Backbone as CSV, one residue per row, in Angstrom:
resi,resn,N_x,N_y,N_z,CA_x,CA_y,CA_z,C_x,C_y,C_z
1,MET,8.587,-3.085,-5.289,9.774,-2.728,-4.622,9.496,-1.667,-3.613
2,THR,9.814,-1.902,-2.377,9.500,-0.938,-1.321,10.781,-0.178,-1.033
3,THR,10.552,1.100,-0.663,11.650,2.033,-0.383,11.991,1.862,1.105
4,ALA,13.104,2.438,1.504,13.504,2.450,2.924,12.466,3.223,3.709
5,LEU,11.922,4.285,3.173,10.943,5.116,3.853,9.664,4.256,4.053
6,GLN,9.230,3.557,3.109,8.021,2.640,3.276,8.291,1.587,4.324
7,THR,9.454,0.989,4.263,9.813,-0.071,5.233,9.788,0.581,6.670
8,ASP,10.408,1.766,6.790,10.365,2.430,8.119,8.960,2.803,8.501
9,ALA,8.172,3.247,7.592,6.737,3.554,7.921,5.945,2.321,8.389
10,ARG,6.179,1.187,7.782,5.547,0.066,8.017,6.009,-0.499,9.500
11,ASN,7.265,-0.284,9.733,7.848,-0.650,11.083,7.114,0.176,12.139
12,ARG,7.057,1.465,11.851,6.463,2.378,12.906,5.015,2.101,13.095
13,ALA,4.323,1.726,12.009,2.883,1.402,12.096,2.666,0.123,12.918
14,SER,3.483,-0.871,12.646,3.325,-2.181,13.423,3.664,-1.942,14.930
15,ARG,4.672,-1.046,15.219,4.987,-0.773,16.640,3.771,-0.081,17.308
16,ALA,3.188,0.942,16.599,2.043,1.646,17.087,0.797,0.725,17.306
17,LEU,0.697,-0.235,16.373,-0.400,-1.174,16.548,-0.208,-2.036,17.738
18,TYR,0.980,-2.633,17.951,1.227,-3.532,19.122,1.159,-2.768,20.417
19,GLN,1.754,-1.547,20.442,1.626,-0.811,21.684,0.223,-0.408,21.968
20,GLY,-0.526,0.070,20.949,-1.876,0.428,21.144,-2.732,-0.745,21.624
21,LEU,-2.551,-1.918,21.010,-3.307,-3.082,21.378,-3.031,-3.517,22.884
22,ALA,-1.846,-3.454,23.246,-1.510,-3.806,24.664,-2.162,-2.818,25.667
23,ILE,-2.066,-1.566,25.312,-2.698,-0.507,26.174,-4.223,-0.657,26.172
24,ASP,-4.734,-0.795,24.976,-6.227,-0.946,24.897,-6.820,-2.148,25.697
25,VAL,-6.142,-3.241,25.561,-6.558,-4.496,26.160,-6.455,-4.263,27.755
26,ALA,-5.380,-3.703,28.238,-5.241,-3.494,29.614,-6.293,-2.430,30.103
27,VAL,-6.509,-1.394,29.444,-7.539,-0.409,29.870,-8.959,-0.982,29.793
28,ALA,-9.272,-1.725,28.753,-10.630,-2.371,28.649,-10.769,-3.380,29.762
29,VAL,-9.825,-4.136,30.134,-9.935,-5.191,31.224,-10.083,-4.375,32.550
30,ALA,-9.317,-3.329,32.705,-9.414,-2.629,33.999,-10.811,-2.005,34.069
31,ALA,-11.232,-1.291,33.043,-12.535,-0.645,33.053,-13.697,-1.631,33.250
32,ALA,-13.576,-2.767,32.631,-14.578,-3.804,32.811,-14.618,-4.322,34.242
33,LEU,-13.423,-4.510,34.715,-13.377,-4.991,36.157,-13.882,-3.935,37.182
34,LEU,-13.608,-2.664,36.899,-14.140,-1.622,37.814,-15.632,-1.500,37.700
35,VAL,-16.202,-1.554,36.515,-17.599,-1.317,36.343,-18.442,-2.587,36.730
36,TRP,-17.980,-3.774,36.399,-18.723,-5.017,36.524,-18.155,-5.852,37.629
37,LEU,-17.321,-5.405,38.449,-16.763,-6.263,39.564,-17.830,-6.843,40.437
38,PRO,-18.853,-6.105,40.868,-19.852,-6.755,41.685,-20.551,-7.849,41.076
39,ASP,-20.784,-7.728,39.742,-21.446,-8.882,39.030,-20.473,-9.937,38.528
40,ALA,-19.200,-9.574,38.318,-18.156,-10.466,37.771,-18.552,-11.111,36.504
41,ASP,-19.257,-10.281,35.620,-19.632,-10.851,34.358,-19.079,-9.982,33.238
42,ILE,-17.952,-10.420,32.773,-17.188,-9.679,31.706,-17.663,-10.079,30.321
43,THR,-18.542,-11.020,30.250,-18.967,-11.504,28.954,-20.177,-10.741,28.432
44,THR,-20.552,-9.640,29.106,-21.675,-8.834,28.686,-21.314,-8.087,27.342
45,SER,-22.364,-7.682,26.664,-22.170,-6.984,25.385,-21.432,-5.608,25.603
46,GLU,-21.691,-4.983,26.765,-21.073,-3.728,27.034,-19.554,-3.875,27.178
47,ALA,-19.098,-4.953,27.806,-17.681,-5.231,27.959,-17.046,-5.413,26.485
48,TRP,-17.681,-6.222,25.599,-17.146,-6.454,24.258,-17.160,-5.151,23.464
49,LEU,-18.192,-4.275,23.763,-18.240,-2.973,23.006,-17.071,-2.140,23.406
50,VAL,-16.753,-2.084,24.626,-15.560,-1.354,25.166,-14.293,-1.827,24.494
51,LEU,-14.116,-3.116,24.502,-12.926,-3.674,23.843,-12.940,-3.448,22.361
52,GLY,-14.089,-3.597,21.687,-14.124,-3.417,20.230,-13.793,-1.910,19.819
53,VAL,-14.339,-0.989,20.596,-14.061,0.385,20.260,-12.590,0.696,20.487
54,ALA,-12.002,0.114,21.498,-10.521,0.325,21.791,-9.720,-0.308,20.646
55,LEU,-10.097,-1.451,20.168,-9.345,-2.095,19.114,-9.456,-1.357,17.780
56,VAL,-10.656,-0.874,17.493,-10.810,0.038,16.308,-9.907,1.241,16.349
57,LYS,-9.807,1.835,17.510,-9.003,3.029,17.766,-7.550,2.639,17.465
58,THR,-7.159,1.529,17.911,-5.726,1.106,17.719,-5.416,0.930,16.230
59,VAL,-6.352,0.326,15.518,-6.058,0.033,14.071,-5.994,1.408,13.382
60,LEU,-6.882,2.361,13.770,-6.843,3.715,13.062,-5.519,4.436,13.480
61,GLN,-5.090,4.251,14.672,-3.805,4.813,15.116,-2.641,4.263,14.324
62,ALA,-2.621,2.990,14.087,-1.523,2.359,13.291,-1.565,2.898,11.876
63,ALA,-2.727,2.980,11.321,-2.942,3.478,9.957,-2.407,4.892,9.882
64,ALA,-2.801,5.710,10.817,-2.392,7.077,10.874,-0.871,7.227,10.989
65,SER,-0.243,6.308,11.773,1.244,6.283,11.941,1.921,6.050,10.568
66,TYR,1.376,5.067,9.802,1.922,4.766,8.550,1.757,5.856,7.588
67,VAL,0.620,6.504,7.530,0.379,7.616,6.594,1.238,8.806,6.908
68,MET,1.333,9.144,8.205,2.116,10.265,8.606,3.605,10.061,8.204
69,ARG,4.129,8.883,8.336,5.529,8.684,8.059,5.786,8.538,6.536
70,ALA,4.929,7.804,5.887,5.187,7.506,4.505,4.779,8.601,3.580
71,LYS,3.734,9.287,3.908,3.125,10.222,2.907,3.127,11.711,3.348
72,LEU,3.077,11.961,4.630,2.971,13.373,5.090,4.169,13.901,5.792
73,ASP,5.259,13.148,6.004,6.355,13.579,6.641,7.246,14.508,5.656
74,ALA,6.862,15.753,5.586,7.569,16.644,4.644,8.464,17.667,5.368
75,SER,9.083,17.178,6.466,9.874,18.125,7.215,11.131,18.438,6.461
76,ALA,11.715,19.623,6.673,12.944,20.052,6.023,14.147,19.103,6.386
77,VAL,14.039,18.570,7.613,15.139,17.623,8.121,14.500,16.309,8.167
78,PRO,14.783,15.389,7.202,14.115,14.119,7.235,14.698,13.286,8.366
79,THR,13.802,12.416,8.829,14.175,11.445,9.898,15.202,10.547,9.305
80,PRO,16.319,10.338,10.072,17.312,9.436,9.502,16.821,8.002,9.653
81,LEU,17.119,7.283,8.498,16.695,5.848,8.493,17.804,4.963,9.040
82,PRO,17.502,3.840,9.656,18.507,2.967,10.174,19.334,2.416,9.030
83,PRO,20.611,2.112,9.291,21.491,1.535,8.225,20.959,0.183,7.789
84,ALA,21.206,-0.091,6.536,20.769,-1.445,6.042,21.472,-2.573,6.738
85,ASN,22.748,-2.449,7.022,23.535,-3.470,7.858,24.212,-2.798,8.932
86,PRO,23.669,-2.743,10.147,24.313,-1.999,11.208,25.621,-2.715,11.727
87,GLY,25.957,-3.885,11.347,27.132,-4.567,11.744,27.015,-5.159,13.097
88,GLU,28.108,-5.819,13.605,28.145,-6.454,14.875,28.325,-5.401,15.968
89,PRO,27.750,-5.632,17.113,27.920,-4.697,18.241,29.373,-4.791,18.779
90,ASP,29.891,-3.596,19.328,31.097,-3.645,19.921,31.151,-4.409,21.264
91,ASN,32.282,-4.916,21.585,32.368,-5.693,22.813,32.977,-4.646,23.873
92,GLN,32.001,-3.939,24.519,32.430,-2.986,25.497,32.034,-3.362,26.878
93,GLU,32.983,-3.264,27.745,32.820,-3.669,29.132,32.807,-2.357,29.892
94,GLY,31.805,-2.227,30.744,31.618,-1.006,31.487,31.809,-1.135,32.896
């Protein structure tokens, strides 16, 4: 049985993972293009090393996000959790 705090921590970790992956891939591709543009060979071992290091960093970032929220968030004012059933949105015309 998972608690609301664990569910929220898992949600935050997955968000951090997806955001980090997108940023890492963009940075790795940009770095590879800048460094190897004259050769136009992105299949070198150096290019894969850059991408691999960035991906490992992202996985560690997501794990840290989960641990920080689920285990180490001992603030006096807890983060409010989203309601279990937020209901239907209001029909507001602006």
